[in-house]
N, C-alpha and C positions, 0 to 999 in steps of 0.2 A: 459775865465773863466767859469767854470761850476757852475750854481746856483742850489740850492736845489729846488725840486718841492714842491710847497706850499700845505699843507694839510689844508683844510677848517674845522676848529674846530666847525663850525656851521652846517655842512652838516649832514643830518640824518644818513648816514653810519658811520661817525666818532663819532657822539654822541652815537649811538647804540654800536659801537665797544668799546668805552670807558666805557660805562655802564657794558657791559658784562665782559670786562677785569677787572674792579674793583670788580664786584661781585665774579668772579671766583677766583681771587687772594686773595681777602679778606677772602674767605672761606678757601683757601689753607693755607695762613699765620696764620689765627686764629686757624685752626686745629693743626698746628705745634707748636703754642705758648700756647694754652690753651685747646686743644682738640676740638672735633666737637661740634658746638653749633648752626649751621644753622638750621632754622626751615622749610626750603624748602624741602619737601619730594622727590623732583626730582633732588636735587643737587648731581651730580655725584662726585664732589670733596669731599663732606662731607661723602660720602659712600665709598670713596677710601681707599686704604691700608695705606695711610700716617698717621703717628702717631705723637703725641706730642714729641718735642725734649726732650730727657732725660737729666736731670741735667741743665736745662736752667737757666741762671742767672736771679734772680728775677727782677733786674733793666731792663733787656731787655724785659722780660714779661710785666712789668708794662708800659714801654714806648710803646710797640706795641699793648697793649690792650686798649690804649687811642684811641677812634675812630677818633679823629681829626689827631693825629700823623699818624695813619695807612692810613687814606685817603690821606694825603699829600704825604706820601711815595709811595703809589700805583697810585695815579691819579694826583699828583701835577704837575704843570707846571715845565719844566726843570729849570727855574729860581728860583723855590722854593726849589729845592733839596739841594743846598749848605747850606741853612739856617736850614733845618730839620736835615741834617747831623751834623751841628754844635750843634744844640739843643740836638741831641742824645748823642754825646760824652760828652757834658757838664752835661747831666743828669747822665751819667755813672760815669764820673770823673769831679767833679765840677771845678777842676783847669785846665781843658783842654784848650789848646791854640794851634791852628793849626800850626802856625809857629814854635813853640817850639817843638811840638810833632811829626812833620812830619818825622824826621829821624827814629823814633821808628816804623814807618809803613813799614819798609824794612824787608821783610821776611828772607833775608839773615842773619840778626842778630840772628835769632833763630836756625841757622844750628848747627848741633852737634859739629862741630869743632870750632865754633865761641867762641872767648874769649873776645869779646867786652863787656865792663862794662854795656852797655845798654841792654844786652841780657835778664836778668831777667824781666825787665819791658816790653820789646817787647814780651816775651813769654806770659806774662799775658794779654797784649793787644790782641795778636792773638787768645787767647782763646775766647774772645768776637767776634772777626772777624769771626772765624770759626763757632761759633754758628749762627751768622747772615747769613753766607753763607749757613748753613744747613737749616735755616728757609726759605730763599727765593729760594734756589736751582735753580739757573739759568741754570745749565746743564740739569735739568729735563724740564725746560721751553723751551729750544731751541731744545729739542729732538723731531724730527718729528714723531717718533714712540710712543711717550707718549700717553696713552689711554685717558688722561685727558687734559683739556684746556692747550694749549701751544702757542708758537709764530706763528706757522702755522695757528692755529685757528684765532689768532688776525689778521694776514695778510689776511686770507680769509674773515673775517668780514669786514675789511676795503675795500675789493674789489679793491685793488691796484694791478696794473699789471706792475708797474715800481718802481725802487729803488727811495726812497725819496731823496737821496743825489745826484745820478748821472743821474737819469731819464732813466736808461737802463731798458730793459724789461725782464731781466732774474730772477726776483724775484717772479714769479707766483708760486702758490702752486699746 
């Protein structure tokens, strides 16, 4: 059995990496949600070409401009994420119930040829999901050619030379 390599959350490298990760992504998300507001004149992210998401749903904006919500999303422990996800969807849709709504999160329901009666609700739900995807832009984050803070910067800050899951050494940057 392969065990995950332990990351010491109290080590200086991990603390520094987490602080940088939070600062960079907070600026990135804030810029896409409400426009640039960082007061750090050296912040590359706030000077970047990224713009506020056009037509952003007000409830998404309100949820993500709450500093506590954004901090949990960006720096929360993995065990905190299901709770913040639940809180997000209940904020957007007060009647949200994961078990009942799970089938609506199937993107195949919104296909052009779909005649499923759940299609209109799923289409509306995916408008929110698409905006969230646009805000957090995971594809940009994992792009090693991105000029701005990305997963490779995070990996370099952590100074890890092995994969956290399998402990192989092919994850160096």
